[in-house]
C-alpha positions, -999 to 999 in steps of 0.1 A, spaced: 505 636 -784 529 657 -798 560 671 -775 548 707 -776 512 698 -769 524 675 -742 545 703 -726 516 727 -729 490 703 -713 514 695 -689 519 731 -677 482 737 -673 477 704 -655 508 713 -632 489 747 -626 456 728 -618 478 705 -593 496 734 -579 461 749 -571 450 718 -558 480 712 -533 477 749 -522 440 747 -514 443 712 -495 473 727 -477 451 758 -465 425 731 -457 448 712 -437 461 744 -419 424 757 -412 414 723 -396 447 718 -379 447 754 -361 406 752 -354 403 716 -342 435 712 -325 460 680 -327 435 658 -307 403 665 -327 422 670 -360 436 637 -353 400 622 -351 390 636 -383 421 622 -401 413 587 -385 380 587 -396 389 597 -432 415 569 -433 388 544 -423 365 558 -450 393 556 -477 399 518 -467 363 513 -471 359 529 -503 385 507 -518 362 482 -538 346 512 -557 373 537 -564 405 520 -563 401 503 -600 372 516 -619 386 550 -627 418 537 -642 396 510 -662 373 539 -676 405 558 -685 420 529 -705 389 515 -720 376 551 -733 412 557 -748 410 525 -766 373 531 -776 384 565 -792 413 546 -811 390 517 -824 356 537 -825 339 507 -806 323 517 -772 307 485 -762 330 478 -732 326 514 -720 289 510 -721 289 477 -703 312 487 -676 291 518 -670 259 499 -662 278 474 -644 293 499 -621 261 518 -611 246 484 -601 278 475 -580 282 508 -563 246 508 -553 249 473 -538 280 477 -521 272 511 -505 240 498 -492 256 469 -475 286 489 -460 262 516 -446 241 490 -430 267 471 -412 290 499 -401 260 519 -390 252 488 -367 288 483 -357 289 520 -345 256 522 -327 260 487 -308 299 487 -302 300 505 -268 337 508 -263 340 526 -297 351 564 -290 319 588 -293 335 614 -316 350 589 -340 317 571 -339 293 598 -348 320 613 -372 320 579 -391 283 570 -395 276 601 -417 311 599 -433 300 568 -448 282 589 -474 315 600 -485 321 567 -502 295 568 -532 300 603 -535 338 601 -542 334 571 -564 310 590 -589 334 620 -587 365 599 -597 348 580 -623 334 611 -641 367 625 -641 383 594 -655 354 594 -683 368 629 -691 404 621 -689 400 590 -711 385 613 -739 414 633 -742 399 661 -721 426 659 -695 421 693 -679 384 691 -677 387 658 -661 406 672 -633 389 704 -626 358 690 -605 378 664 -583 411 689 -579 397 725 -580 358 725 -573 359 701 -546 387 714 -524 376 751 -532 342 745 -519 355 725 -490 379 755 -480 352 779 -486 327 761 -461 355 754 -435 360 793 -433 326 803 -433 318 782 -404 351 788 -385 339 826 -381 305 816 -373 295 784 -352 329 767 -350 341 732 -361 340 699 -348 350 664 -365 316 656 -372 309 692 -388 338 688 -410 327 656 -423 294 671 -432 312 698 -448 332 674 -470 300 657 -479 287 690 -492 317 699 -511 317 662 -528 281 671 -540 288 704 -556 319 688 -575 297 661 -587 270 686 -603 297 703 -619 314 673 -631 280 657 -647 274 691 -666 307 683 -682 301 647 -692 269 653 -704 281 679 -725 305 657 -740 288 627 -745 254 644 -755 251 624 -788 259 589 -771 280 562 -778 285 544 -812 285 508 -807 286 482 -835 281 449 -819 260 449 -785 256 411 -784 293 399 -778 309 394 -744 328 421 -727 363 413 -715 368 449 -702 359 436 -665 386 410 -666 413 435 -654 391 451 -630 399 429 -601 436 433 -604 433 472 -610 411 473 -579 438 454 -559 466 476 -570 445 510 -560 433 490 -529 468 482 -518 476 518 -527 450 530 -507 463 507 -477 499 517 -480 489 555 -480 468 550 -448 484 521 -428 505 546 -410 475 566 -399 454 538 -389 481 520 -369 491 554 -351 455 557 -343 455 522 -328 489 523 -312 495 561 -304 474 590 -294 448 609 -314 472 640 -308 502 622 -326 479 612 -355 472 649 -360 508 659 -357 520 630 -381 489 640 -405 504 674 -408 539 660 -417 524 638 -445 504 667 -460 534 691 -461 557 662 -476 530 654 -505 542 689 -520 572 671 -532 553 647 -556 526 671 -567 545 670 -604 540 633 -604 501 631 -596 495 660 -620 515 645 -650 502 613 -645 467 625 -654 479 631 -688 503 601 -691 476 575 -686 456 578 -716 488 585 -736 504 553 -724 473 531 -732 472 548 -769 509 544 -775 509 506 -761 476 499 -784 497 512 -817 529 491 -806 547 525 -806 575 514 -778 600 542 -791 573 567 -787 563 550 -752 602 555 -743 602 591 -752 573 598 -732 585 580 -705 619 596 -704 604 632 -710 578 629 -683 605 610 -657 629 642 -660 600 666 -656 589 650 -625 622 646 -607 631 683 -616 599 696 -602 607 675 -569 639 689 -560 632 723 -548 604 714 -521 628 687 -509 654 712 -502 630 737 -486 613 710 -463 647 694 -453 663 728 -441 632 748 -429 606 723 -421 605 733 -384 599 770 -392 572 759 -421 553 738 -395 552 763 -366 542 792 -389 514 775 -408 500 751 -382 513 764 -348 540 752 -323 517 723 -312 527 704 -344 564 713 -344 570 678 -330 568 664 -365 597 684 -381 616 651 -382 592 632 -395 585 655 -423 622 655 -432 622 620 -435 590 618 -455 603 646 -479 632 623 -486 612 595 -493 589 615 -516 622 624 -536 629 588 -542 594 582 -553 594 608 -580 630 596 -590 616 564 -605 589 580 -628 555 568 -636 562 533 -631 526 524 -618 510 542 -649 530 526 -673 521 490 -661 485 494 -656 479 513 -690 495 485 -708 478 456 -692 503 444 -670 486 453 -639 493 423 -622 530 432 -617 520 464 -601 497 443 -579 527 420 -567 549 449 -559 522 467 -541 515 436 -519 551 435 -510 552 473 -501 520 469 -482 533 438 -462 570 453 -454 551 488 -444 525 471 -421 555 450 -403 576 482 -401 550 503 -386 539 477 -360 577 472 -350 587 510 -351 557 529 -340 556 517 -302 594 526 -299 599 556 -323 562 569 -327 557 593 -359 593 591 -367 589 552 -368 557 555 -391 577 578 -416 606 557 -417 583 526 -424 567 546 -452 600 554 -470 614 520 -469 580 505 -483 578 528 -511 614 522 -521 608 485 -522 576 493 -544 593 515 -568 624 492 -574 600 462 -582 580 481 -605 606 497 -623 622 461 -629 590 450 -640 587 477 -666 621 468 -681 612 433 -682 578 436 -698 581 466 -720 617 471 -726 615 507 -711 634 526 -688 612 545 -664 639 567 -648 647 594 -670 681 602 -653 692 565 -662 706 554 -696 687 529 -717 702 494 -713 716 477 -743 687 450 -738 661 478 -743 677 490 -777 674 456 -788 639 453 -778 632 482 -802 652 469 -829 630 437 -834 
């Protein structure tokens, strides 16, 4: 991708991410105000459980589709794409059936399970297959080079429908955690319909496959990619789950508000990564290491520059922002917000280390770093939450994120000879790597 085209696509992708961030922010504001800290904490806790249960079907498959479709376009060979498409449908059906039966029985028979959590979780299990389908369809479009179209259903249609439904019911019948889960399911279903139309439109001519008898090797990386994505989801939800276990529903709700506001810092990282993944895969397949370094440097500088303004705003005026948007009952999350915002700035400063490794076949290195980060996060959360509450959870997240980024950055340098941090000069060893 040429530099001007990359910057143009980055701008549009950034606009999509800004719109997504704003809509999710307003969703959080609406739910937090209407439900209150207690019920909002229940909703957040249930969604954290659902995300953990979704790991086997959403953690690795989308990234595998992006990589294999990008490779198929380069080599004009779609066999692996056809193979994993058929395989993923079977696995999704079997897994969702088993999970639904098991957890429905657990929720119905486990008497000490919180009533509100129980009857929010049972219908919420339907989110698992819907989310898997939506993310995989988006990955399919991004892998073909339709980066913007691949982001619209999940990042615009889904949150927009969710927000509209919330506002409609808030003015009529009101909201409960159970009703909110049902609205989430409906918004996912609408987004899938739009995404299906886009996928069918692009692939209406079918795939061109030269050899249908050979054995596919595409799934060899799925286990590692799933573990990577799974540990990322665990890392993202460990603090919520442990707060739900070790603290109150109200504290979970307050902490979730702080986390949601702090994610404003890294919306640039997430939006630009959507563009980078297929480009990293293509450059690596063509052995264009200089192009890979240039793209990594450019994107890293852009991501870091976008992250600085929101950090300054959140660390100086976070208390006013929380009280103004969410209400005074959430103001106790101000300190946790400042800690999380600083941690997200650290995250942005390292660049797209995970995508660099995953899209170049070095996902095992990402997995090692993620395992260490998850272990550090869980241990620190268990030690700090009982004494420091939500501030302890925030500090645990920042420390584990730093460990993860340092490990992955070193792996990128060792495996690819590339400096992922655009604000650091390339080392002498990297220059020698290019000269070979």
